[in-house]
Residue, then its C-alpha position, 0 to 999 in steps of 0.5 A: t294841747l288836750m287838758i282834763n280837769d277833776r270833773n272829767e271834762v276835757a278842753f282842747v283847741q282844734k283847727v277847722h276850715n272856714g270855707s274861705g280858704g282859711v282856718n279858724s281856731q276853736l276852743m272846745r269843751v267836752d263834758a263828762s257825758g261826752q257833749a262838746r261845746i265851743f267855748l270860743e271861736s276865732a271867726n267871731s272874736p278878736w282872738e285869732r290864734l288860740n293856745l290853751f294852757g290851763f283848764d280848771h275844775l270849774g271849767r274855766a280855760a286859760v288861753y294865750t292868744i294872738l289877736d286878729d291883727q296878727v300883732h298884739r298878744a293877750i292872756i285871757s281866761v274863758s268860761e262859757s259865759d264870759t271872757d276876761v283879759l288878764a294881760q294884753t300888749g298895748g295895755q298897762l302893766f306896772g304903770q307901763t305900756v306892755t310891748f310884748l307877752g310870752i310867745p308859745g314854743i319859746n317863752a310860753p306862759s304856763s298855768l299854775q292852776d291851784d292858785y288860778k295864776m298864769a305866769f308869763v314873760y313881758g316887756l314894757a315900753n320903758n325897756t324892762v322885761g320880766i316874768a309876772s303872773a296874772t290871777y284869774r279867779p274862777k267864778q263859782l256859784w256862791t261866795i258867802l261873806h261872813y262879817m264876824a264882829a266879835d270884839n265884844d262880849l260875844a267873843a266866846t261864841y265865834p270859835p265854834i261858828f268858825n269851826h262850823l264854817e270850816s266843816m262846810a268849806n267843801l260845798p261844791e262851787t262855793r267859797i266861804l270868806a270871813l272877817w273875824d275881829g276878836p277881843t285882842n288888839g290887832d287880831t282882825a283878819y280876812y280868811d278864805i275858809q279851809f275845809d276841816t272836820n275836826p270840831n276841836v281845832f282849826a285848819s292850818y292857814q297860810l299868811n297872804v294865801n288864805y289868811f290876811q292880817q288886817g291889824e286892828l279894824n273897827t267893825g263899827h266903821s263903815k269902811t271896814l264893812s265896805d272894804f271886806i265886801i269889796w275884797g270878798m267879791e274881787f277875791a272870789p267872784a261868784e254868780y251869787y253872794v250871801l253877806i252875813l252880818d253877825d253881832h249885836g244889833s238893836g233895830l234903830d240903834g245900829l249894829a256891829y259893836d266894837d269894844t276896842g278903843t271908842k266902843d263904836h258901832l255902825t249907825l243905820p246911815e253908816w251901814r247904808a254908806a258901807m253898802q253903797t260904797a261896796f256897790n259903787q265899787t263892784g257894781r254888785k248888790v248881795d243876793v242874800l243879806y242875813m242880819a244875824m243879830c237882834l231886832m233887825g226885822m224892822i221896815e226901817d232897817a230893810y229900807q235903809v239898804r233897799e238897793f243893795a240886797d235881793y233877799y233880807i233875813a232878820s229877826q223881829d225880836l232878840q236873837t240867840a247865838y247859834v252855830p250851824y249857819l250853813s246847815g243844809f245850804d245847797p249851792a244848787d238853790e236860787p237866792a230865794a231858796a238859799a235865803i229860806q234855808l239860812a232862816k231854817s238853819y236858825e229855826n232848827s237850832m232854836v227848836t232843838g234848843n227849845h228857845e223862843y225865836t222869830i225869823s223871817v225872809a223878805d223879798m226886797s223887790k216887794l219892799q217899796p210897795l209895802v213902804n208906799a202902803t204903810n205911808e198911805l195908811g199913815a196919811a189916812l190915820e193922820a187925816r183923821t187924827e182927832v177921830i182915830s187917836a183913841t183907837v190907835s192908843n187902844v190898839a197900841t196896848v194889845v198889838q204884838r211888840f218885840d223886846d227892844n227895851p231891856s228895862g221892860g221885863g218881857l214884852t211891854l208898852a215900853d217896847s217900841a217895835i211892833d208887828l206891822f201886819n198885826f197893827a194894820e189888822l187891829i186898826g182895820l177891825a177897831a176903826p170907827a164905823g164909816e172910816v172906810e179909807i183907814v180900813a182900806k189902807a190897813e188892808s193894803v198894808r196886810l196884803a203888801v206884808q204878805d207879798y214882802v215876807i216870803y218865809e216866817k217862823h216863830a216860837s213863844g217862850g221865856g215869858k214872851s208870846f209871838a203869836s201875832a208875829n208876821g215877819v216885819s216890824i215898825f216903830l210905834p213908841g210910847t212918846a214923841s221920839s225926836f231921834y226918829n227922823d229922816s237924818n237917821y232913817d230913810f224911812a222916817v221922812g216926814a217925822t219932824w218933831g218940835l223940841p223939847g218934846m213938842a210935836r210940830p205940825r207937818s207942812s202942807q207942802t209935804a206928803a203925809t207918811w208914817g213918820s208924820f202920822l207919829v208926829s200928829y198922833f203925839a201932838a194930839t195925845q200928849p200935847g207938850g208931853p215928853d220927848n225921847p231923843n235916843p234910840p232904843p239901846l243895844r240888845t245883846k244876843e243870848q249865849p247858850s252854854p253849849l257854845f262855850r268850849t276850849y279851842l286850840p288857836l289858829t295855826m298860821r304858816p308864813 
């Protein structure tokens, strides 16, 4: 059997003498240039007799095979990098042992390539027989998972975003999947985004084919996020994954605000739990994690999900809602370049709209050295609390801050997110003579930030200057803040606060950290002073008026 796909590649099975009086089966693939490669060969696999019956546009072959024991049969899908067993005699199907599969020439399996399904005849140990289909999902280069938490005052910004995703759904070897939860009760759904270029209407979607109703989900619940990630990775396996978390964010307060019912949102521990569950289920981290929301460029945020992403995109300040998320996205890019392009798409939108902005891309493999350097700086500062506290207070009045306090009116001392590089820079310059350890540790932080942040852009405006933004923020409040502890943030280990508002000394058995430095600093500068028990409140995305249009509803087919 000879088969050709729409990339002008050919697949076929050939028989070759093995030099020992026998014949081997070879599954061959010939690319458009005429170069032939062996996909699979019976001489070095358990698949003895190969029968090709499907060949898709990504070069994945569907094969019915007799195993080398000449007894068992299997249905497999094959690429140049892996082989997946979809059904096999002796295996399980519908909770029963499979006793036989379809026989070529009599009741052979067939390929339904558009849906990546293979129909086959089966028999089970309980004497039932039937026809079933196995689905193989061809692994493309990229799957983009867009978590659209729109059950709040951002709802009107998402129709044009969805329309943009449709316009990008013809990217080669790329699938775009979305969870969209809007403001109407029961409107949550998963979407396999379909290509459509009409900017005023949506594509037609078919229930349980590319549109999957989910009832009313709470995007502020960790299970909603983990289930979507797991579903997406299983529905559209890929070499690389982008996860876009899109909604309001607040740095230390959390993300994915859902206004239906209890007005819930994901705290940072819940966010970590969702990413952990998805990782445990799939065995895969995401290659690019884009926090499309406000203030998530903090070291505390990235550290919370440190094991579950390779590249981290976030804004240090507020983010403005925009549309062309995937503009310029090139599936040929490696994850680092893809992450930078996603950041550039936001940057370009802000420049075009003349908005102030911050955006950065971080290499998560460099996060732990940065955390270590930051904690070592905290330890050096804590060890010299009596000498250095006045210097820290002076630096705190001029360091680059970001707008996490809505009552402050621009960038003020009421904002508790500061630029980590700028703080280290200023401390190094302002440290009293002879404080060699502090100066050295501050320099180590600066170097670690430069390794961690691989791309950073910003523009001032709206009464806010970001001249000293460098891509990663850290918590430096104006008062003791008992909410900042390692129960809420993995990074805040060592931040043990006395209550109410009284700092408690760190145990000599515990290593000094940035968190313990904060405790010591406020014990020295504000003894018995006030305590803030609550994280900074929700900050909302700006919503520029060009986003608001009238959209026809999604068309669904049963």
